[in-house]
C-alpha positions in Angstrom: -10.3 -11.0 -31.2 -12.8 -13.2 -33.0 -10.0 -15.6 -34.1 -8.8 -15.8 -30.4 -12.4 -16.5 -29.3 -12.7 -19.4 -31.8 -9.4 -20.8 -30.8 -10.3 -20.8 -27.2 -13.6 -22.5 -27.9 -15.6 -19.6 -26.6 -18.7 -18.5 -28.6 -19.7 -19.1 -32.2 -17.7 -18.8 -35.3 -18.2 -16.0 -37.8 -20.1 -18.2 -40.3 -22.5 -19.4 -37.6 -23.2 -15.8 -36.5 -23.8 -14.8 -40.2 -26.3 -17.6 -40.7 -28.1 -16.7 -37.5 -28.4 -13.0 -38.5 -29.9 -14.1 -41.9 -32.5 -16.3 -40.2 -33.4 -13.5 -37.8 -33.9 -11.1 -40.7 -36.1 -13.5 -42.6 -38.2 -14.0 -39.5 -38.5 -10.3 -38.9 -39.6 -9.6 -42.5 -42.2 -12.4 -42.3 -43.7 -10.9 -39.1 -43.9 -7.4 -40.5 -46.2 -8.2 -43.4 -48.4 -11.1 -44.4 -48.0 -13.1 -47.6 -50.7 -11.3 -49.7 -49.2 -7.9 -49.2 -45.7 -9.2 -49.9 -46.8 -10.8 -53.2 -48.5 -7.6 -54.4 -45.6 -5.4 -53.6 -43.1 -7.8 -55.2 -45.2 -8.1 -58.4 -45.6 -4.4 -58.7 -41.8 -3.9 -58.2 -41.0 -6.6 -60.9 -43.3 -4.8 -63.4 -41.7 -1.5 -62.8 -38.2 -3.0 -63.1 -39.0 -4.7 -66.4 -40.2 -1.4 -67.9 -37.2 0.5 -66.6 -34.6 -1.3 -68.6 -33.3 -3.7 -65.8 -32.0 -3.2 -62.4 -28.5 -2.5 -61.5 -26.6 -4.1 -58.6 -28.7 -2.1 -56.2 -32.1 -3.1 -54.9 -34.1 -0.6 -57.0 -33.7 -0.2 -60.7 -36.6 2.3 -61.2 -37.0 5.8 -60.2 -36.2 6.9 -56.6 -39.9 7.6 -56.0 -41.0 4.2 -57.0 -41.3 1.2 -54.7 -38.2 -0.9 -54.0 -37.6 -4.5 -54.6 -37.8 -6.9 -51.6 -35.6 -10.0 -52.2 -35.7 -13.2 -50.2 -31.9 -13.3 -49.5 -32.3 -10.6 -46.8 -30.0 -8.1 -48.5 -32.7 -5.5 -48.3 -36.4 -5.3 -47.8 -39.2 -2.8 -48.4 -41.1 -1.1 -45.7 -44.8 -0.2 -45.9 -44.1 3.3 -47.2 -42.2 2.0 -50.2 -38.8 3.5 -49.1 -35.6 1.5 -49.3 -34.4 0.1 -46.0 -30.7 -0.9 -46.1 -30.5 -1.5 -42.4 -31.5 -5.1 -42.9 -28.0 -6.1 -43.9 -26.4 -5.0 -40.6 -26.1 -7.2 -37.5 -29.2 -7.3 -35.2 -29.1 -5.3 -32.0 -28.5 -7.5 -28.9 -31.4 -7.6 -26.6 -29.4 -8.9 -23.6 -25.9 -9.1 -22.3 -25.6 -12.8 -23.4 -26.0 -11.8 -27.0 -22.9 -9.7 -27.1 -19.8 -11.0 -28.9 -17.4 -12.9 -26.6 -14.6 -10.4 -27.1 -16.8 -7.7 -25.7 -17.8 -9.8 -22.8 -14.1 -10.4 -22.0 -13.6 -6.6 -21.9 -16.6 -6.2 -19.6 -15.7 -9.0 -17.2 -12.2 -7.7 -17.0 -13.5 -4.6 -15.3 -15.4 -6.4 -12.6 -13.8 -7.2 -9.3 -12.5 -10.7 -8.9 -14.8 -11.4 -6.0 -17.9 -10.9 -8.3 -16.7 -13.2 -11.1 -17.9 -16.5 -9.5 -21.4 -15.1 -9.3 -21.2 -14.1 -13.0 -20.3 -17.7 -13.8 -23.6 -18.9 -12.3 -25.6 -17.1 -15.0 -25.1 -19.7 -17.7 -22.8 -21.9 -19.6 -21.6 -19.2 -22.0 -20.5 -16.9 -19.2 -18.8 -19.7 -17.4 -16.8 -20.6 -20.5 -15.8 -17.0 -21.1 -14.6 -16.7 -17.5 -12.0 -19.3 -18.3 -10.2 -16.8 -20.5 -6.8 -16.0 -19.1 -7.0 -12.4 -20.1 -9.7 -11.7 -17.5 -7.8 -13.1 -14.6 -4.5 -11.6 -15.7 -6.0 -8.1 -15.7 -7.6 -8.7 -12.3 -4.2 -9.8 -10.8 -2.5 -6.7 -12.3 -5.2 -4.2 -11.2 -5.9 -5.5 -7.7 -2.5 -6.8 -6.6 0.0 -5.1 -9.0 1.3 -8.3 -10.6 3.3 -8.3 -13.7 1.8 -9.2 -17.1 3.6 -12.3 -18.1 4.2 -15.2 -15.7 7.0 -16.7 -17.8 9.0 -13.5 -17.7 8.3 -12.8 -14.0 11.2 -12.5 -11.7 11.1 -14.6 -8.6 11.3 -12.2 -5.7 12.4 -12.8 -2.1 14.5 -15.8 -2.9 18.1 -16.4 -4.0 19.5 -18.8 -6.7 20.4 -21.1 -3.9 16.8 -21.4 -2.9 15.6 -21.9 -6.5 17.7 -24.9 -7.2 18.7 -27.8 -5.0 21.1 -30.6 -5.8 19.4 -33.8 -6.9 19.8 -36.5 -4.2 20.0 -39.7 -6.2 22.9 -42.2 -5.5 22.7 -43.5 -9.1 23.1 -40.1 -10.7 26.7 -39.1 -10.2 26.6 -36.0 -12.4 26.2 -32.6 -10.9 22.6 -32.1 -12.2 20.2 -29.8 -10.5 16.5 -29.9 -10.3 14.0 -27.1 -9.7 12.9 -26.6 -6.1 10.0 -24.3 -7.1 7.2 -25.2 -9.5 7.2 -24.6 -13.2 5.2 -21.4 -13.6 4.9 -21.7 -17.3 2.0 -24.2 -16.7 0.3 -22.1 -14.1 -2.5 -19.7 -15.1 -3.6 -16.5 -13.5 -6.9 -17.9 -12.4 -5.3 -20.4 -10.1 -2.9 -17.7 -8.7 -5.9 -15.4 -8.0 -8.1 -18.1 -6.6 -5.6 -20.0 -4.4 -3.0 -17.4 -3.5 -3.9 -13.7 -3.9 -7.6 -13.8 -2.9 -7.3 -16.0 0.2 -4.4 -14.0 1.6 -5.6 -10.5 0.5 -6.4 -9.5 4.1 -2.8 -9.7 5.2 -1.5 -7.2 2.6 -0.4 -3.9 4.0 1.5 -2.4 7.0 1.7 -4.2 10.3 3.2 -3.8 13.8 4.4 -7.0 15.4 3.7 -7.6 19.1 7.2 -7.9 20.5 6.7 -6.3 23.8 8.1 -2.8 24.1 10.2 -3.1 20.9 7.5 -3.3 18.3 8.5 -3.2 14.6 7.4 -2.5 11.1 6.3 -5.2 8.7 5.1 -4.7 5.1 3.3 -7.6 3.4 3.4 -7.2 -0.4 2.9 -9.2 -3.6 6.4 -9.8 -5.0 6.4 -11.7 -8.2 4.5 -14.9 -7.6 5.1 -14.6 -3.8 3.4 -12.9 -1.0 6.3 -11.8 1.2 6.4 -10.3 4.7 9.3 -7.8 4.8 10.5 -6.7 8.2 12.0 -3.2 8.0 14.9 -2.4 10.3 16.5 1.0 11.0 20.1 1.5 9.8 23.0 1.0 12.1 23.4 3.6 14.8 24.0 6.5 14.4 23.9 6.6 10.6 20.4 8.0 10.4 20.8 9.0 6.7 21.4 5.4 5.5 18.6 3.5 3.9 16.4 1.1 5.8 17.4 -2.5 6.0 14.9 -5.3 5.5 14.7 -9.1 5.8 11.9 -11.5 4.9 10.1 -13.2 7.8 7.7 -15.4 5.8 6.6 -16.0 2.2 3.5 -17.6 0.6 3.6 -19.1 -2.9 2.1 -21.7 -5.2 3.3 -25.3 -5.5 2.7 -27.7 -8.4 -0.3 -29.1 -6.5 -2.0 -25.7 -7.0 -2.0 -25.1 -3.2 -0.5 -22.1 -1.4 2.3 -23.0 0.9 3.5 -20.9 3.8 7.2 -20.9 4.6 9.1 -19.3 7.5 12.2 -17.4 6.4 13.6 -16.8 9.9 17.0 -18.3 10.8 20.1 -19.1 8.7 19.1 -22.5 7.3 16.8 -21.4 4.5 13.0 -21.5 4.2 11.0 -24.1 6.1 7.4 -24.9 7.0 5.3 -22.3 8.6 1.7 -21.3 9.2 -0.5 -18.2 9.1 -3.7 -17.7 11.1 -6.2 -14.9 10.4 -8.8 -14.8 13.1 -9.7 -11.2 14.2 -10.1 -8.3 11.8 -6.9 -6.4 11.1 -4.9 -9.0 13.0 -3.0 -12.2 12.0 -0.4 -14.4 13.5 2.5 -16.5 12.2 3.9 -19.8 13.5 7.0 -21.7 12.7 6.6 -25.5 12.5 10.4 -26.2 12.4 12.0 -24.0 15.0 15.2 -26.1 14.9 16.0 -24.2 11.7 16.5 -21.1 13.9 19.3 -22.6 15.9 23.0 -22.4 15.0 25.7 -25.0 15.6 27.6 -22.7 18.0 24.7 -22.4 20.4 23.4 -19.1 21.9 26.8 -17.4 21.8 27.1 -17.8 18.1 23.5 -16.7 17.6 24.1 -13.6 19.8 27.2 -12.6 17.8 25.4 -13.0 14.5 22.4 -11.1 15.7 24.6 -8.3 17.1 26.4 -7.9 13.9 23.1 -7.7 11.9 21.3 -5.5 14.4 24.1 -3.0 15.3 26.8 -3.6 12.8 29.5 -4.2 15.4 30.7 -6.7 18.0 30.1 -6.5 21.8 33.8 -5.6 22.4 33.4 -2.5 20.2 30.6 -1.2 22.4 32.3 0.4 25.4 29.2 1.8 27.1 28.2 -0.6 29.8 24.6 0.6 29.9 24.3 0.1 26.1 25.7 -3.5 26.5 22.9 -4.2 29.0 20.2 -2.9 26.7 21.5 -4.8 23.7 21.7 -8.1 25.7 18.2 -7.5 27.1 16.8 -7.0 23.6 18.4 -10.1 22.2 17.0 -12.3 25.1 13.5 -10.8 24.8 13.2 -10.9 21.0 14.8 -14.3 20.4 12.2 -16.2 22.6 9.4 -15.6 20.0 11.0 -17.8 17.3 9.0 -15.8 14.7 5.7 -16.9 16.3 4.3 -13.4 16.4 1.0 -11.5 16.3 0.6 -8.6 14.0 -1.8 -5.7 14.1 -2.6 -3.4 11.1 -1.4 0.1 11.0 -1.8 2.9 8.5 0.2 5.8 7.1 -1.3 9.2 7.9 -3.3 10.8 5.2 -2.1 14.1 3.7 -4.2 17.2 4.6 -4.0 20.6 2.9 -3.1 22.3 6.2 -0.1 20.1 7.0 3.1 21.9 7.6 5.1 19.1 5.8 4.3 15.8 4.3 3.4 13.3 7.1 4.9 9.8 7.1 7.6 7.6 8.7 10.9 8.9 10.0 13.9 7.2 11.7 15.5 9.0 14.6 18.3 8.7 17.2 17.3 7.8 20.8 20.6 7.8 22.7 21.7 4.4 24.0 18.6 2.8 22.5 19.9 3.4 19.0 17.7 4.3 16.0 13.9 4.0 16.2 11.1 4.5 13.7 8.4 7.1 14.4 5.2 8.1 12.6 4.6 11.8 12.0 1.0 13.0 11.8 -1.0 16.2 12.1 -4.0 16.8 14.3 -5.3 20.4 14.0 -2.6 22.7 15.3 -0.7 19.8 16.8 2.1 17.8 15.2 2.6 14.4 16.8 5.2 11.6 16.5 4.2 8.1 17.5 6.7 5.3 18.0 6.6 2.2 15.8 9.7 0.7 17.4 10.4 1.4 21.0 12.6 0.5 24.0 12.2 -0.6 27.6 11.8 3.0 28.8 9.2 4.3 26.2 7.7 1.4 24.4 6.3 1.3 20.8 2.9 2.8 20.3 3.5 5.7 22.7 3.3 9.4 21.7 7.0 10.4 21.8 6.6 14.0 20.6 3.7 16.5 20.9 4.4 19.8 19.2 2.1 22.9 19.3 2.3 24.6 15.9 0.5 27.7 17.3 3.5 28.5 19.5 6.5 29.3 17.4 9.9 30.0 19.0 12.1 32.7 17.5 15.8 31.7 17.8 18.4 34.3 18.8 21.6 34.9 17.0 24.2 32.2 16.8 26.2 33.5 19.7 23.2 33.2 22.0 22.1 29.8 20.5 25.2 28.2 21.9 24.0 28.9 25.4 21.7 26.2 26.9 20.5 28.7 29.5 19.3 31.1 26.8 17.4 28.3 25.0 16.0 27.0 28.2 14.7 30.5 29.1 12.8 30.8 25.8 11.2 27.3 25.9 10.4 27.3 29.6 8.8 30.7 29.2 6.4 29.2 26.7 5.9 26.1 28.8 4.9 28.2 31.8 2.4 30.1 29.7 0.8 26.9 28.5 0.5 25.6 32.0 -1.1 28.8 33.2 -3.7 28.8 30.4 -4.6 25.2 31.1 -5.1 26.0 34.8 -7.3 28.9 34.0 -9.4 26.9 31.5 -9.8 24.1 34.1 -11.2 26.6 36.6 -13.6 28.4 34.2 -15.3 25.4 32.6 -16.0 21.7 33.1 -13.6 19.3 31.5 -16.1 18.3 28.7 -16.8 21.8 27.7 -13.1 22.6 27.7 -12.4 19.7 25.3 -15.0 20.8 22.9 -13.8 24.4 23.0 -10.2 23.4 22.4 -11.2 21.3 19.3 -13.2 24.2 17.8 -10.4 26.7 18.5 -7.8 24.3 17.2 -9.4 23.9 13.8 -9.8 27.6 13.4 -6.3 28.4 14.5 -4.9 25.7 12.1 -6.5 27.5 9.2 -5.1 30.8 10.2 -1.7 29.4 10.7 -1.7 27.8 7.3 -2.6 31.2 5.7 0.2 32.8 7.6 2.7 30.1 6.5 1.7 30.4 2.9 2.7 34.1 2.9 5.9 33.8 4.8 7.0 30.2 4.0 5.3 29.0 0.8 7.6 26.1 0.0 7.6 24.6 3.5 3.8 24.1 3.4 3.7 22.4 0.0 3.0 18.6 -0.1 5.6 16.2 -1.1 9.2 15.6 0.0 11.5 18.3 -1.0 14.8 19.5 0.5 15.1 22.8 -1.3 14.8 26.0 0.8 15.1 29.6 -0.3 17.6 31.8 1.5 14.7 34.0 2.9 13.3 31.0 4.7 16.4 29.6 6.2 17.9 30.8 9.4 21.1 29.8 11.1 21.0 27.0 13.7 23.5 25.4 16.0 23.2 23.1 19.0 23.8 24.7 22.4 27.0 23.6 24.2 26.4 20.7 26.5 23.7 19.1 24.4 24.6 15.6 23.5 23.9 14.3 19.9 24.5 10.8 18.6 24.9 12.2 15.1 26.9 15.4 14.7 26.0 15.7 11.0 22.9 17.8 11.0 21.8 20.8 8.9 23.1 24.2 10.0 20.0 26.1 8.9 16.4 25.5 9.8 13.0 26.8 8.7 11.0 27.1 11.8 11.1 26.2 15.5 8.1 25.4 17.8 7.4 24.6 21.4 6.7 20.9 22.1 6.9 18.2 24.7 8.6 14.8 24.7 7.8 11.7 26.6 10.4 10.3 29.0 10.0 7.4 31.5 12.0 5.0 33.7 12.8 1.4 32.9 9.6 -0.6 32.3 7.7 2.6 31.4 7.6 3.7 35.0 6.8 7.3 36.0 6.1 8.6 32.5 6.1 12.4 32.1 6.1 15.0 29.4 9.1 17.3 29.4 9.4 20.6 27.4 11.7 20.8 24.4 12.3 22.6 21.1 11.1 21.2 17.8 13.3 22.2 14.9 12.1 21.9 11.3 15.1 21.7 8.9 13.3 20.8 5.7 10.6 18.4 4.3 12.7 15.3 5.1 14.5 16.3 8.3 13.6 17.6 11.7 15.0 17.5 15.3 14.0 17.8 18.9 16.1 19.2 21.8 15.2 17.5 25.1 16.0 20.2 27.7 15.8 18.0 30.8 18.0 15.3 29.2 20.2 17.8 27.4 20.2 15.6 24.3 19.3 16.1 20.7 17.3 13.6 18.5 17.7 13.9 14.7 15.1 12.4 12.4 15.3 11.6 8.7 12.4 10.5 6.4 11.9 6.9 5.2 12.1 6.9 1.4 10.9 3.3 0.9 7.7 2.7 -1.0 5.3 0.8 1.3 2.4 -0.8 -0.6 -1.2 -1.1 0.7 -0.3 1.2 3.7 -2.3 4.5 3.4 -5.3 5.0 5.7 -8.7 5.2 3.9 -9.6 8.3 5.9 -8.6 10.4 8.9 -11.1 8.8 11.2 -9.7 5.3 10.7 -6.2 6.6 11.2 -7.0 8.3 14.5 -8.8 5.1 15.7 -5.7 3.1 14.9 -3.5 5.5 16.9 -5.8 5.1 19.9 -5.6 1.3 19.6 -1.9 1.4 19.2 -1.4 3.2 22.5 -3.6 0.8 24.3 -1.5 -2.2 23.0 1.6 -1.1 24.9 0.2 0.9 27.8 
């Protein structure tokens, strides 16, 4: 470490530090005693040493009880009691942080947040020189933003080889040489990356919802290599709910050779082009494309629609026979294409995990009839399980509460023969629904609305704890945190959809763990006449659940998102609930 410090020009060399220690020892010995006392002690020690037959390599050649020799080279000195003090040969204790060796200061500064290092540089020249060490900024980039350790071995993410190299345009050069389109990262240090790229754009990292009217979306801004990339997550093609999520880059930010961060729009089919990012309000930012002509295709709107349809739905318009679905698809294309990637994004969080949760909360993708697959966020609030839409449709837009399940009202399914009857299922669910409405009417008559709300909150928290204790006895695995698809035979019970219930995906589990009463939100086109209709929530396992809409006679099947989303978890439950309230107000 000392050799590295000398090569970097930071601090003093080993010889200089040794000379400084000797000077400090000499000054300390001179201040402890005056000249007369020192001469007397030295003379007495020399007399004893001559009579003792000579001194060895140590500081005292006489008896252990006799006085020791004090030499002027600082190797050892004599205290006032006559005892040998060998501590004089060691390094002096530092009296301040500035006296520590440079290698220790590098370790200390590497533990400080990057925002505090500029203030540390104002202390003095020594600190400012040490802060130029690459080790400090490399560790801060890795700890705060998850960057890799070596810039030279770092893979460039979010780009293809076609984007990395472009053919050299020089008439005189006839050979097929290529030049680098991106800068040479071997000559770029971590301090510039932190100062000009990561720190200025740290506020846009995380999970966001674009403002695309009722359709919404899911954007994750992450550090990918030496890029900051905004990935838009798209559900798989309908109705393959078990397929992994699709994603495409909307924008990227990276360093150019001028040590300035450049924003590029990735929308369209002509490669990256100039863009801009504006961060005004807290938890909100907007993107703007400066070259929207890159979004156009030679074949005009028809070619753009065919390309978009194949990417969005994985089929052509001729393969979609349902006329209502064709109208919905065409409406979505017209509405979303008008933005040209000039969008406003609002921050969203993933729900925190609580000990009383029935299953691990998070994001799920589910079937919604002719609207295709949509993304919902599953969260727990006392005894209630709620699913909020992140992507929506013209009927029920994004941000609305699509499912509201009461975990204190389980539904016991009959045998398989009676499960096939929609009338039997409706009788069970509607019976619970009538009981809920009757209790709400009685509570509204007995107490004011404010008192009712406080009583429901207190009762809900107590009932949630009781429900968890009951589930731990009867269904221990289902209440454990973390995704898991294993169920014991004692927990599983047979399940089959009633006859007459439509399902976009016929591939669903034939056993379930629990069923609960719940309500689902339905509305007309344009979110007109919204109402909550009763239904049955079916928990299959940790990663799958379903909901039977009795009024619509349809079944929605949900599967968990397995993608790792960075910078997405809520700091606490209060922030998450405030985000949910704001999300509903965005699209109300």
